[in-house]
N, C-alpha and C positions, 0 to 999 in steps of 0.2 A: 285918776288913780285906778290902776288895775288891781282890784281887791284880791283876785285869785293869785296873781304874781306876788303881791305883798304877803299873803298868808303863806305861800310856799317858801318865800325867802325868809320870812320870820321863823318858820319851823326849822329850816336848815340852820339859821343863825343860832337858835336856841339849842339845837342838837350839837353844833360845834362847841358852844359854850359848855354844855354838859360834858362832852367828851374831854375837853381840856381840864375841867375841874375834876372829873373822874380820874384822869391820869395823874393829876396833882396829888390825889389821895392815895396813890399806890405806894406800897412799901419800897424801900430802897432796893431790896432784893428783886422784887417784881419789876421795878423800873429798869434795873440792870439787865434782867433776862430779856425784856422787850427790846432794849437797845442792842444787845448782842444778836438777837434774832434779826433786827433790821440791818445791822452791819452785815450779817451773813447773806441776807437776801439782796441788798443793794450793792454791796461791794464785791462779793463773791471772789475774793482773792485779788481784786484789782489793787494795784500799787499806787493809786491816785493820792491817797492820804497815807502818810507813814503810820505803821502799826501802833506806835505809842500814842498817836493823836486821834485814832479812829473813833474810839468811844466818845471822846469829848466833841469831836466834829459832828458825829451823828446826832448827839443830844442837842447841840446848839442849832443844827440845821433843822431838826424836828421842831424846835421852838419857833424858829423863823417861819417855817412852812405852815404850821398850824395857825399861827397868828396872821399870816398873809391871807389864808382862807377866811379867817374870822373877819378881818378887815374888808375883804372883798364882799363877803355876804352882808356886812353892816352897810356898805355902800348900796348894795342892791335893795335892802330894806329902806334905807333913808332916801334913796332916789325916788321911791314912790311917794314918800311923805313930803319931799321937797316941793312938790307942786302945790301942796296945801299950806305948808308952814314956812316955805322959803329955804334958802341955802344954809341958814343958821343951823338946820338939823344936823349938818355934818359935824358941828362942834359936839353934839351929843354922841355921835359915832366915835369921835376921838376919845371922849370921856369913857364911853362904854368899853372900848378895847383896852384902855389903860386900866380901868377898874378890874376887868377880868384878869389882866396880867398881875396886878397887885394881889388880887384874891388867890390866884394860882400859886404865887410864891408864899402867901400866908398859909394856905392849906398845906403846902409842902413842909412848912416848919413843924407841923404836928406828926410827920411821918418819918422822922429820923433822916430827912434829906436836907440838903443845903437850901437855904432861902436867900437868893442873891439879888441885890439891886441891879446888877448887870444883866440878869435874866429878864427883869421887868423892862429894862431899856431895849434889850434884844427883841422881846415880845412886841413892844411898841413899834420898833423899827420894822419888824415883819408886818405888823398891821398897817403901817403907813405905806409900805410897798404894795401890799394887797389892795389897799384903798386906791392908790394911784393907778394901778393897773386896771382895776374895775372901772374907775372913772373914765380912763382912756378908752376902754372897750365900749362902755356905754355911750360915750361921745361919738365914737366911730359908727356904732350901730345906729344911733340917732341921725347922724349925717346921711348914712346910706339909706335909711328909711325915708327921710325927707326927699332925697333924690328920686327914689322909686315913686313916691306919691306925686311929685312934680311931673315926672315923666308920664305917669298914668293919666294925670289930669290933662296934659298937653295932647296925649293921644285921643282922649275922649272929646276934646274940643275940636281937634282938627282931623 
């Protein structure tokens, strides 16, 4: 277990969690202003999404994206712990991202914003996507590193 990488990953995971919960606590007016700003920056007049669906699409895409990042960072943390406690730690990762999603919606219920089960499901799907991508990337990097080590050992022997 690389303790330095574990600490860095854990700090990033906790930062993302705090960011998500901070956003959940924003008033509906503040949240709307943030969404309009993102719409202006990302879409800049593009007609990819019909105007009447832009606000909804940006909000749901933000949920998906931030939870994909959360899921990916959870895998980075848990991948370090897997060596010590086995692959069962990924179950904790699933529980963690689901719990953050539920807490996110719960906090929103106190801010005059809607608290929807569909958002929890969207958050969880985003986390699963991020976890799957991170696991794939880590597997590819691991395979590549093993090939490099094997090649270096063969060069050293011969």
